N, C-alpha and C positions, 0 to 999 in steps of 0.2 A: 511386472516380470523383472528378472534379474538381467536380462540381456538388453542390448541397445535397441531402441525402436527407430533410430535414424541411421542410415537409410532403411526403407521398409522391407524390401525382399531379402531373402538369404543371399542371393547372388549379388545384389548391390552391396550388402555388408561385406561379403567376401572380396569383391573388387576393391573396396576401400582398404581392406587389410593388405591385399597383395600389392597395392600401389605405394605402400609405406616405404620409405627409403631403406629401412632395416629389414624389410620383409616380415613374414609371419610364420609361426609354427602351427602344427595341428592342434596343440593345446590352446593357443590363442583363438584359432578358428572355432574350436568346440565351445569355448567360453562365450563367443560372440554370436554364434548361430544356434538356434534351437533345433539342431540336427544331430542325429547319432552317427552320421556318416560324412564327416568333413571331406574325405577324399572323393566322395561321389560329387560333392559340390565343385571340387576342382575339375573333375571330369566334365561336368556340365559347362563350365567356362571354356574348357578346351574345345568342346563341341561348338561353342559360339564363336570360335576363332581366336581365343586368347592363347598366348604363349606362356606356359607355366614352367618355370625352372626352379631348381633348388640347389642349395649348397649345404654341405654337412658342417655342423658346428664342431668345435674343437673336440667334443666327446666322441666324434665319429659315428654317432647314432642319430642325434636330433637333426632333422632337416629344417632349413629355413626356406620358405617358398617365396618366390617373386613372380609377379605377373606383368605381362605387357598386353594391352588391349589390341584388338585387331586394327589394322590400318584402315583408315577411312577410304571408302570407294571413291575414286576420282571420276 
């Protein structure tokens, strides 16, 4: 297949993208995940406790997404 096989699940792949220093766009997410709904995968991570933020690129249309994993339970 054309998409990365490491890590294995869609959410693991998305987590890796969101933790990149420069963030990720929905186009990059769609290229990496075999999913037709990248925004749904973002919602799935939010449901698991991730904090998902975005900032607009200079074109004021494209969003760059960043993710912060949930805090470890002490």
